[in-house]
N, C-alpha and C positions, 0 to 999 in steps of 0.2 A: 418164357412168358407164361404165367399161370394166373388164374383167378378163382374166385368162389371156393376157397379152401374150407371156410366155415369151421375153423379149427376146433371150437368148443362144442360143435354139434355132435350128437350121440353117434352118428354113423360117418363122421369124417375119417377118411382113409389116410391115416398118418403114415402107414407103411409105404404106400405108393408115393406120397409126397416126399418122404425121406429119401426114397430111391432116386427121385428126380433132382432133389437138392444135392445129393451126393454126386450125381453126374455133372451138375453145374460146377462143383469144385474140381472134378476131374478135368473138365474142359476149360477151366478158368473162365467161365462164362458169367457175366453179370445176370442178376436175377431181378425180374420185374414182376410184382404182384399187383394185378389190376383189379382190385376191389374185392370186398367180402373175405378178407383174411379171417375175420371173426364172424361169428353167428349172432351172439348177444341177444337171443330171443327169450331167454329163460329167467330174466331178472324180475325182481319184485315189481308188481303193478304193471307189467308189460301185458297188454291184452292178447298178444300172440303167444304167450307162455303156455306150455303144456307139461304137466307133471310127468307124463309118460315119455317125454322126449328130452328131458334134462339129463345131462351127463352126471352120474352120481358123484363124481369127483368135485363138482362145483356146487353141490348141495350141502356142504359141510358147515358153512357159517354164513354170516350176512355180507361178507365181502365178495360178492359174485364177480363184479367187474375186476377187482384186484387179482383174484385168483385166475381168471381167464387170461388177463394180460400177462401176468407173471409166467403162467404155463406156456403161453405162446412164445414169449421172449426166450424162455429157457430152451424150447424146441428149436428156435431159429438161431440161437447164439452161435453154433458151430459154422453157420453160413453167413454171419453178419457182414463179413468183409466183402461178400459178393452181392449182397442185396442192394440194388441200386435205388429202387423206390417202391413205396407201398401207396397205392392210391385208394381214395375213398370209394366204397361200394354202398349200395342201398342200405345194408345192415348197419354199417358204421355210421352212415349219415343219419339214419332213423334214431339210433341210440343217442347221438349227439344232439339231435333236435329235441328229444324227450328229456334228456338229463343234463344238457349243457356240459358234457364231458367228451373230449375227443379220445376215444380208445386207441386209435392208431398212434397218436402222439405218445400215449402212455407206453405202448409196446416199443416204439422207437427209442424213447428215453431209457427204458430198461435195458435195451440192447446196448446202447452207448455206455451205460453204467457198468455193464458186465463185460463188454468186449472192446470198448473204445470206438466202435463203428456205429454210426447212426444213419439209417437210410433216409432218403428224402420222403417226407409225407406229403402227398400230392392230392389235388382235388379229384372230383368225380370224372372230370373230362379235362384233357389237356394235350400237349404236344411234346414229342421228343424229336430232336434233330440230330442226324448223323452227318458228320463232316469228314471228308476224305481229301488226302493229297498224296500223290505218288512219292515214294522216297527220293526219286530223282528230280522232283520238283514238278513244275507245270501247273496247269489250271486246277483249282480246287473244285470239288463237286460235293453233293450231299443228297440225303433223302429225308423226307418228313414223315414222321409217324404220328398219327392221331389216335389217341385212346379215348374211349367212352365206355363206362362200365356196362351200360345197356339199359333198355327199357322194356316194358311189357311182360308177357308171360313166356312160357317155354316154347311156344310156337310148334305144337306137335305136328302140324300139317306142313308148313313151309320151312320149318327148322331154322327160321331167322333169315331166309333169303330176301323177303320183302324189306326188312329193316336194312339189310346189307345194301340193297339198291338205293334206298332212301338216303343212307349215310354217304354213299358215293357221290350223290348230287350235292349234299350239304357241305362236303369238304373236298372240293375238286383238287386242291393242292396236296392232298395226302397221298404219298406213294404207298404207304402201308396204313391200314386201319385195323384196330384191335378192339374187340368188345368181349364182354363176358355175360353174366347174369342169367341167361336162359338155359344153362346146363346142356347146351348142344355144342358140337365141335365140328368145324369144317374150315376149309380154306377155299377161296374163290379169287380168281384173277378176272378183273373187269378191264377190257381194252379202253384206252384213252387216245384221242387224237388231239394233239396240241400243235402250236406253231410258235416258232422263235421270233425274236424281235427282228431278225434278218430275213424272215419270210420262209424259213425252212420248216416243212411239216414233219412232225415227229409222231410215229405210230407204234414205236417199240417200247413204250413206257407203261405197260399194264399196271394197274393199281392192285395191290395184294390186300385182300380182306380176310381177316382171321377172326373166327368165332371160337373163343376159348371154352373148353369144357370146365369140369368142376372136380372136386375131390370128396363128394358126399355120395355114399352108396345107400340112399334111403330106400331103395327097392328091397333091401334086406328085411325091412319092417313093413308088412302088408297093411298096417294101420297108419303109416306115416302120412304127413300132409300131402306129399306129392302123389302117393299111391291112392289116397282117397279121392283125389281130383283127376285121376286118370292120366297123369303126366308121363307115365312110363319110366323106363330106365334112363338115368342120367349118363351123359358121355363123360368119361373120366380123362383127365390130363390136360395138357396145354400144348404149346409149340416152342421149338427152338427157332430163333431167327438167325439165319446164317447170312453174314455180310461177306462178300468176296469180290474178286475181280476176274473178268473173263480174259480170253486170249489177247484182246486189244486193250487191256488194262482199264476197262470200264467198270465202275462200281455197280454191283448188282446185289439182289437179295433173294432169299429162298426160305420158305417155312418147312420145317420138318416136325412131324407130330412126335410127342413124347411116347415112349413105349410103356 
């Protein structure tokens, strides 16, 4: 699970991203990209554009969007069979709002044309459900994952802890919550007390909250947008979500930070 790759940004760390995608192939793990695969800030007439921050490879002609999407699709093509979904982030959403073009759909379509595999293009916020049944049969079980790309700034003081508690109240049925956007990275378990329809109180179902990091090392440029605003160094990487069974065959989950 990764987010905020900002693939076409000048300081996007493609080497680190490639190493994590290669590990996903090795583990045969599905890949989920939870927003801001693309940066898309350097197009013509974009008020956020800056000549000093455009990647020179995208300044060669007038087809800025086409070049960015084709380059991202070519990079992701070796991993297309494992990319489960790509969700909307604030950068893709803002580009679509301004230009009425969905860049993620373009990347997904290019991936399908090149590899035959097309990831699901999903909205800014949504749900994933994991369903389990033991091979010997028995009662089915499952877990709910709620993703939301994120809101607000990079939270230099709280590191996103306030938003984590807010989201835990908003989505009480989410066993796992995933967010990106603020370029911080942490995991937090929040205890929950629930009760079954038969009156049995359950207290061993802690909700897992994951704040995904990013793949942009803009601290390398002292004049970058984040450095000028005192946001500090971004947390790089994401998480692996491990789904497993314990000794009593209960389905459980665990987050492991990418290295």
